LOVEX-567504 format. One line per field, with one value per residue (C-alpha): x, y, z. Coordinates in Angstrom, 2 decimals. Layout:
N
u X  ...
v Y  ...
w Z  ...
REM end
This chain:
384
u 0.37  2.79  4.63  1.72  1.40  5.06  4.12  1.10  2.81  5.86  3.85  1.91  4.39  7.13  5.07  1.40  1.21  4.50  2.58  -0.53  0.67  3.11  -0.06  -0.72  2.88  6.19  8.35  5.70  6.45  10.48  9.70  8.01  10.05  13.00  14.06  13.32  16.57  14.99  13.26  16.29  15.25  11.61  10.12  11.62  10.87  7.49  6.81  9.26  6.68  3.83  6.20  7.11  3.30  2.79  5.52  4.78  1.18  2.62  4.95  2.05  -0.32  2.05  4.51  7.48  7.90  5.10  5.62  3.75  6.24  8.51  11.69  10.81  12.74  15.72  14.77  11.79  13.57  15.99  13.24  11.52  14.71  15.60  12.54  13.70  17.13  16.58  14.31  12.38  9.53  9.53  9.78  6.44  5.06  6.19  5.33  1.74  1.10  2.49  0.48  -2.81  -2.15  -0.85  -4.28  -6.60  -5.77  -2.53  -4.53  -3.58  -7.24  -8.00  -4.40  -4.67  -8.18  -7.34  -5.55  -8.53  -11.78  -12.12  -12.17  -14.97  -14.42  -13.92  -11.06  -9.80  -9.55  -7.85  -5.10  -4.58  -4.76  -2.78  0.40  0.00  0.07  3.46  5.06  4.43  5.48  8.89  9.11  7.82  10.86  13.23  12.16  11.22  12.44  15.72  16.76  15.41  16.76  19.96  19.67  18.28  21.30  23.82  24.42  25.09  27.09  30.05  31.58  32.82  36.13  38.50  38.45  36.94  33.29  33.74  35.70  33.15  30.59  32.52  32.99  29.22  28.34  30.77  29.88  25.76  26.51  28.20  25.66  22.73  24.78  24.84  20.92  20.27  22.05  20.33  16.92  18.12  19.06  15.85  13.38  12.78  11.78  9.36  7.56  6.72  3.43  2.09  2.34  2.36  -0.83  -2.16  -1.12  1.65  5.60  7.51  8.60  12.22  12.51  10.59  13.77  16.72  16.31  17.29  19.76  21.68  21.96  22.61  25.54  24.72  21.18  23.57  26.20  22.79  21.33  24.33  25.38  22.36  22.28  25.77  24.81  21.75  23.39  26.28  23.46  21.89  24.64  25.74  22.13  20.38  22.00  20.14  17.64  14.62  15.43  16.50  13.29  10.93  13.09  12.74  8.98  9.44  12.16  9.75  7.09  8.63  8.69  5.11  2.51  0.52  -2.84  -3.83  -3.32  -1.11  -2.78  -0.57  -2.08  -1.72  1.70  -0.36  -2.33  0.69  2.61  -0.10  -0.37  3.34  3.33  0.41  2.08  5.53  4.20  2.10  4.98  7.58  4.94  7.06  9.09  6.61  5.09  1.74  -0.34  1.47  5.13  2.96  1.72  5.04  6.92  4.16  4.46  8.13  8.47  5.69  8.11  11.10  9.18  8.45  11.80  12.93  10.21  11.60  15.33  14.46  14.95  17.20  20.21  21.07  24.84  25.21  23.40  25.86  28.71  27.71  27.18  30.72  31.54  30.30  26.89  28.30  30.68  28.16  26.04  28.84  29.74  26.00  25.97  29.26  28.23  24.41  25.89  28.59  26.09  23.47  26.60  27.55  24.07  21.99  21.94  20.62  19.36  17.04  15.34  14.88  13.22  11.02  12.01  12.59  12.61  16.50  16.13  13.67  16.05  18.82  16.41  15.64  19.19  19.95  17.26  18.96  22.47  21.34  19.41  22.81  25.13  22.11  20.60  18.91  16.15  15.45  14.24  12.99  16.32  17.17  15.10  15.63
v -0.16  2.24  1.34  2.21  5.87  6.25  5.60  7.50  10.45  10.75  10.15  12.82  15.81  14.75  13.58  14.11  17.85  19.44  17.83  19.37  22.80  22.00  22.09  26.57  26.89  25.19  27.04  25.98  22.42  22.74  24.67  22.05  19.50  20.76  19.07  15.40  14.06  13.57  10.35  8.69  8.24  7.41  8.35  11.62  12.50  11.66  13.22  16.16  18.11  17.29  19.14  22.16  22.26  22.09  23.63  27.01  26.37  26.12  29.40  31.28  30.80  31.78  34.16  34.42  37.54  40.79  41.95  39.46  38.52  35.58  37.88  38.22  35.33  33.89  30.19  30.83  32.46  29.55  26.89  28.33  28.93  24.98  23.83  26.34  25.31  21.87  22.24  25.13  22.64  22.32  26.70  26.59  24.23  26.20  29.50  28.26  26.54  29.91  32.06  30.32  30.50  34.03  35.22  33.02  32.71  34.79  37.25  40.42  41.36  41.46  42.84  46.12  46.84  49.72  51.45  50.61  51.47  54.93  53.75  51.85  47.94  47.56  49.90  48.55  45.01  46.31  47.80  44.69  42.40  44.63  45.24  41.26  40.39  42.66  40.94  37.27  37.76  39.10  35.46  33.66  35.54  34.44  30.71  29.90  32.53  33.49  29.62  29.25  32.05  30.93  27.82  28.83  30.96  28.60  27.18  30.86  32.44  29.81  29.57  26.39  25.62  23.22  21.35  18.03  17.62  17.21  20.31  22.26  21.40  22.37  25.67  26.19  25.54  27.79  30.60  29.51  29.93  33.40  34.69  33.19  34.94  38.32  37.99  37.27  39.97  42.10  40.46  41.28  44.91  46.00  43.92  46.50  49.37  47.09  45.58  48.68  48.90  46.08  48.84  52.36  51.96  50.98  54.17  52.64  51.83  48.54  47.10  46.95  43.21  43.15  44.82  44.30  40.54  40.77  43.30  42.32  38.77  39.00  37.48  34.62  34.22  34.30  31.95  29.31  29.60  29.11  26.26  24.75  25.17  24.19  21.08  20.50  21.01  18.80  16.04  16.45  16.57  13.06  11.68  13.01  10.08  7.21  5.46  6.42  10.31  10.07  8.83  10.82  13.90  12.23  13.03  16.89  17.82  16.30  19.18  21.94  20.04  19.00  20.30  22.66  21.39  25.38  28.09  30.78  33.98  37.21  40.43  43.75  45.56  48.50  46.34  43.91  46.99  48.83  45.84  45.51  48.98  48.84  45.50  46.90  50.42  48.39  46.37  49.18  50.91  50.95  53.87  55.77  58.60  59.12  58.65  61.71  59.81  56.74  58.21  59.68  56.35  54.40  56.91  56.57  52.83  53.15  55.22  52.83  49.91  51.97  53.21  49.11  47.92  50.89  49.70  46.29  45.67  48.21  47.32  43.89  44.70  46.11  42.86  40.46  42.41  42.31  38.59  37.66  38.45  35.96  36.89  36.66  39.53  41.80  41.12  41.84  44.86  46.36  45.61  46.92  50.66  50.32  50.05  52.43  55.12  54.03  54.41  57.56  59.52  57.58  58.89  56.83  60.05  60.71  56.90  57.71  61.19  58.72  60.91  57.72  59.91  60.01  55.64  55.73  57.88  55.48  52.17  53.61  54.36  50.51  49.54  51.80  50.09  46.42  47.07  48.36  45.62  42.61  43.73  39.98  42.29  44.22  41.37  37.84  36.16  34.78  33.72  33.08
w 0.24  1.31  -2.21  -4.22  -2.57  -3.71  -7.02  -7.19  -5.80  -7.59  -11.03  -9.88  -8.87  -11.60  -14.38  -14.48  -12.71  -15.20  -18.30  -17.58  -17.04  -20.09  -22.09  -21.25  -20.17  -21.75  -19.17  -16.04  -16.96  -16.52  -13.14  -12.14  -13.00  -11.61  -8.38  -10.40  -9.58  -5.74  -7.20  -6.97  -3.47  -4.19  -0.45  -0.26  -4.21  -3.25  0.07  -0.31  -2.61  0.13  2.98  1.31  1.27  4.92  5.92  3.87  5.00  8.65  8.28  6.50  9.45  12.24  11.58  13.63  15.01  15.28  11.48  9.71  7.14  6.39  6.91  10.49  11.55  10.07  10.42  8.41  5.94  5.72  5.41  2.71  0.83  1.63  -0.81  -3.58  -3.42  -3.72  -6.74  -8.20  -8.35  -4.27  -4.14  -5.92  -4.19  -0.46  -1.94  -2.64  0.35  2.18  -0.15  0.54  4.04  4.20  2.61  4.35  8.18  8.75  10.20  8.06  7.42  11.36  12.28  10.07  10.89  12.96  10.09  7.35  9.74  8.54  4.74  2.91  3.22  -0.60  -0.37  2.92  1.39  -1.74  0.29  2.67  -0.47  -2.57  0.01  0.38  -3.24  -3.78  -0.05  -1.65  -4.77  -3.38  -1.81  -5.39  -7.04  -4.10  -3.94  -7.78  -9.89  -8.91  -8.64  -11.97  -13.84  -12.72  -13.64  -17.12  -17.86  -16.75  -20.28  -21.70  -18.81  -19.01  -22.93  -24.02  -23.08  -23.81  -20.80  -19.84  -19.53  -15.46  -15.55  -17.50  -15.49  -12.66  -13.95  -14.81  -11.08  -9.74  -12.17  -11.67  -7.79  -8.19  -10.81  -8.31  -5.33  -7.11  -7.97  -4.38  -3.24  -5.36  -3.73  -0.17  -1.41  -3.14  -0.75  1.79  -0.15  -2.41  0.86  2.28  0.49  2.74  5.63  3.84  1.96  5.37  6.97  8.77  8.36  8.11  11.35  12.16  12.09  9.05  7.22  10.13  9.73  5.71  6.16  8.89  8.20  4.46  4.47  6.62  4.08  0.69  2.15  3.36  -0.35  -2.55  -0.68  -0.84  -4.69  -5.10  -3.55  -5.42  -8.76  -7.89  -6.68  -10.15  -12.03  -10.35  -10.69  -13.74  -15.65  -13.67  -15.44  -13.46  -13.41  -17.42  -18.30  -16.62  -17.95  -21.19  -21.12  -20.00  -22.56  -25.25  -24.24  -25.68  -29.34  -28.94  -30.80  -28.15  -26.96  -26.97  -29.10  -28.05  -28.39  -28.80  -27.58  -29.54  -28.84  -27.30  -25.07  -24.00  -23.15  -21.08  -19.25  -18.72  -17.59  -15.01  -13.81  -13.03  -11.66  -9.52  -7.85  -7.85  -5.71  -2.73  -4.24  -5.48  -2.99  -4.42  -7.90  -9.17  -9.06  -10.04  -13.17  -14.19  -13.39  -15.49  -18.24  -18.62  -18.46  -21.16  -22.92  -22.83  -24.10  -27.15  -27.56  -27.04  -29.42  -32.40  -32.05  -31.87  -35.48  -36.11  -33.79  -35.48  -36.04  -32.55  -30.92  -33.30  -31.79  -28.22  -28.51  -29.08  -25.34  -22.71  -21.58  -17.78  -18.76  -20.42  -17.24  -14.98  -17.01  -16.89  -13.16  -12.22  -14.32  -12.72  -8.97  -9.62  -10.69  -7.66  -5.24  -6.44  -7.01  -4.19  -0.32  2.10  3.69  0.86  1.17  4.76  4.09  1.77  -1.73  -4.22  -7.07  -7.78  -6.89  -9.61  -12.03  -11.01  -12.01  -15.68  -16.02  -15.26  -17.51  -20.35  -19.39  -19.94  -23.08  -24.41  -23.21  -23.22  -26.29  -26.53  -24.46  -27.27  -29.61  -29.76  -31.86  -28.29  -25.43  -21.89
REM end
């Protein structure tokens, strides 16, 4: 009976659900199947997603500390990232468990009643739900987006050198870990600002413990994340040729070549750009002070998308020239220049005064710089 349950759960988590999602979204199948190497240990492969959901749900119901966030306690933070680091698919299930509990049983609606009692119930609920959406989306980026992006870019980050396959794999793992370290560091620096709407939209301010845990333990968090991801990559590299993993992986790898069950619908560019602008502006709300600044930011973002579209077909030569340089070198160049500008321009006292216009300006400068050094973002010739 137990063996039958184990087989059914493995089939559910690592084959049926990825195939189902792949009918709509092929990348989603790749995300859900990441961590398939765990099926070498059958009980682990069967029950790890269950443990991820239950752990996320428990942390969403019972927030350690008084700030009501997963960053209140470094141990909660580490436990959640343990799942995302061991497999992006597990990160999806941990995020899902946490978010469901956070919205339903996290106590935010009652806790913030004192802030919202003078507002209409609809507008008050929108503010609470909007702040939670931003905070929980940052969790998805941490547990799913960053590990998946690091893995997806790994083959393009390291040029093929005249090394043995084993040495090449070790080099790729090292570069991927360094790239992951940079992305996670960027997340820890952006989080204190982007999470502000969860409190500021309700008339409050982020409690110190919601921010201090991330800022004071940044390198502990980064070290933990890199150790988990590096260990996972070593295990995955050593186990992916085993027969059970190779057989299941072949099913997932066939998805991109299969005829999609549902047709792809392309929106008109204006509609797509408007939706992108609205979504980005919503998630950047922590950097914006009022409706006017949100309007200016949204207008600037729409203009940026328009210019990028205009230049897409006019910079083919520049794209070919930049492609001669390794991607990791170009990303490092863009990050270095952007960081230098922000370090020279930004003043922490400006942020303390809640004047974020300079920060927004630096963000647009960084977007322009990365569009120059990574011109693949201007067009569809290469996809990530």
